[in-house]
C-alpha positions as CSV (number, residue, x, y, z in Angstrom):
1,X,-35.0,-27.1,-13.9
2,X,-35.2,-29.0,-17.4
3,X,-31.8,-27.9,-18.6
4,X,-29.7,-28.4,-15.4
5,X,-27.0,-29.8,-17.2
6,X,-26.9,-27.2,-19.6
7,X,-26.5,-24.7,-17.1
8,X,-24.1,-26.9,-15.0
9,X,-21.9,-27.0,-18.2
10,X,-22.0,-23.4,-18.9
11,X,-20.9,-22.6,-15.5
12,X,-18.2,-25.1,-15.5
13,X,-17.1,-23.1,-18.9
14,X,-17.0,-19.7,-17.3
15,X,-20.0,-18.4,-19.6
16,X,-22.2,-17.0,-16.9
17,X,-24.3,-15.2,-19.3
18,X,-25.4,-18.5,-20.8
19,X,-26.3,-19.5,-17.6
20,X,-28.5,-16.6,-16.6
21,X,-30.0,-17.0,-20.0
22,X,-30.9,-20.5,-19.4
23,X,-31.9,-20.2,-15.9
24,X,-34.4,-16.9,-17.5
25,X,-35.8,-18.8,-20.1
26,X,-36.8,-21.9,-18.0
27,X,-38.6,-19.5,-15.7
28,X,-40.3,-18.2,-18.8
29,X,-39.4,-14.4,-18.3
30,X,-38.4,-11.9,-20.9
31,X,-35.0,-10.1,-21.5
32,X,-37.2,-7.1,-20.6
33,X,-38.8,-8.5,-17.5
34,X,-35.2,-9.7,-15.9
35,X,-33.3,-6.2,-16.8
36,X,-36.3,-3.9,-15.1
37,X,-35.6,-6.2,-12.0
38,X,-32.1,-5.7,-11.6
39,X,-31.8,-2.2,-13.1
40,X,-30.7,-3.0,-17.1
41,X,-32.4,-2.8,-20.4
42,X,-33.3,-5.3,-22.5
43,X,-30.4,-4.9,-24.7
44,X,-28.0,-4.7,-22.2
45,X,-29.3,-8.3,-20.8
46,X,-28.6,-9.6,-24.4
47,X,-25.4,-8.3,-24.8
48,X,-24.8,-10.0,-21.3
49,X,-26.2,-13.2,-22.3
50,X,-24.2,-13.5,-25.4
51,X,-20.9,-12.5,-23.7
52,X,-19.4,-15.8,-23.3
53,X,-16.7,-16.8,-21.4
54,X,-15.1,-12.9,-20.7
55,X,-15.0,-10.7,-17.5
56,X,-18.6,-10.2,-15.9
57,X,-19.8,-7.1,-13.5
58,X,-19.9,-9.0,-9.9
59,X,-23.0,-6.5,-9.0
60,X,-25.0,-7.8,-12.2
61,X,-24.3,-11.1,-12.0
62,X,-25.3,-11.0,-8.0
63,X,-28.4,-9.1,-8.9
64,X,-29.3,-11.7,-11.6
65,X,-28.7,-14.9,-9.3
66,X,-30.6,-13.4,-6.7
67,X,-33.3,-12.5,-8.9
68,X,-33.6,-16.2,-10.6
69,X,-33.2,-17.8,-7.6
70,X,-29.6,-19.6,-8.7
71,X,-26.9,-20.3,-6.5
72,X,-24.0,-17.5,-6.6
73,X,-21.6,-20.3,-7.3
74,X,-23.1,-20.8,-10.8
75,X,-22.2,-17.7,-12.0
76,X,-18.7,-17.8,-10.5
77,X,-19.6,-16.0,-7.2
78,X,-18.7,-16.9,-3.8
79,X,-21.9,-18.4,-1.9
80,X,-22.4,-15.6,0.6
81,X,-24.7,-17.7,2.7
82,X,-23.6,-18.4,6.2
83,X,-22.8,-22.2,6.8
84,X,-23.9,-23.9,9.7
85,X,-22.1,-26.5,11.2
86,X,-24.0,-29.8,12.0
87,X,-24.2,-29.9,15.5
88,X,-25.9,-26.2,15.3
89,X,-23.0,-24.4,17.1
90,X,-22.1,-21.0,15.4
91,X,-18.5,-19.5,15.8
92,X,-19.3,-16.8,17.9
93,X,-20.4,-19.0,20.5
94,X,-17.7,-21.4,20.4
95,X,-15.1,-18.2,20.4
96,X,-17.4,-16.6,23.5
97,X,-17.1,-20.2,25.3
98,X,-13.5,-20.5,24.8
99,X,-13.0,-17.0,26.4
100,X,-14.7,-17.7,29.3
101,X,-13.0,-21.4,29.7
102,X,-9.4,-19.3,29.6
103,X,-10.5,-16.1,31.7
104,X,-11.5,-18.9,34.3
105,X,-8.3,-20.9,34.1
106,X,-6.0,-17.9,34.2
107,X,-8.2,-16.7,37.5
108,X,-6.4,-18.5,40.1
109,X,-2.8,-18.2,38.1
110,X,-3.1,-14.5,38.5
111,X,-4.6,-14.5,42.3
112,X,-1.6,-16.3,43.4
113,X,0.5,-13.7,42.1
114,X,2.3,-10.9,44.7
115,X,0.1,-7.7,45.0
116,X,3.9,-5.5,44.6
117,X,6.6,-6.4,42.9
118,X,10.1,-6.8,45.0
119,X,12.8,-4.1,46.0
120,X,14.1,-2.5,43.1
121,X,11.1,-2.7,41.0
122,X,10.3,1.0,39.1
123,X,13.6,2.4,39.7
124,X,15.6,3.0,36.6
125,X,18.7,0.8,36.3
126,X,22.0,2.1,37.1
127,X,23.7,2.6,33.9
128,X,27.2,3.4,32.8
129,X,30.0,3.3,30.9
130,X,33.7,2.1,32.0
131,X,35.6,4.6,29.5
132,X,34.2,7.9,27.7
133,X,36.0,8.5,24.4
134,X,37.4,12.6,24.8
135,X,39.2,13.9,22.1
136,X,41.3,10.7,22.2
137,X,42.0,10.2,26.0
138,X,39.7,8.2,27.9
139,X,38.0,8.9,31.3
140,X,37.4,6.7,34.3
141,X,34.2,5.0,34.6
142,X,31.1,7.4,36.0
143,X,27.6,6.7,36.5
144,X,25.4,8.1,33.8
145,X,22.4,8.1,36.1
146,X,23.1,8.9,39.9
147,X,22.1,6.3,42.7
148,X,19.1,7.2,44.6
149,X,19.7,7.8,48.5
């Protein structure tokens, strides 16, 4: 690209319309051709390119950068391309592997646990209150839940 420095400067300044204009001109494309490719009129492309450092529609920036073949980061968008690891591993594969390791490590521990819990498990606890207020007097302790035979 002949105007790479100007493109970088416009991108840093937030003038993404200028970035699109410079790249479009470098590709020897007219405003009407770019507009037809991304669904805008020629006058809308002209307004986009002369907008300056203002807000832009992310859909239009994404369409223009994709059609012109420029990095989305040059027009203020996040790069949506997946980033590979240097060793070729994928995050999903790593998660599956670590999940399998955790399951394998937990199997002997879970196998050592007793099948049934000890006595008293599954039975509601005995609850009671020592004193119950009844109109200013107190009643003696009595269980709220009766004990099972």
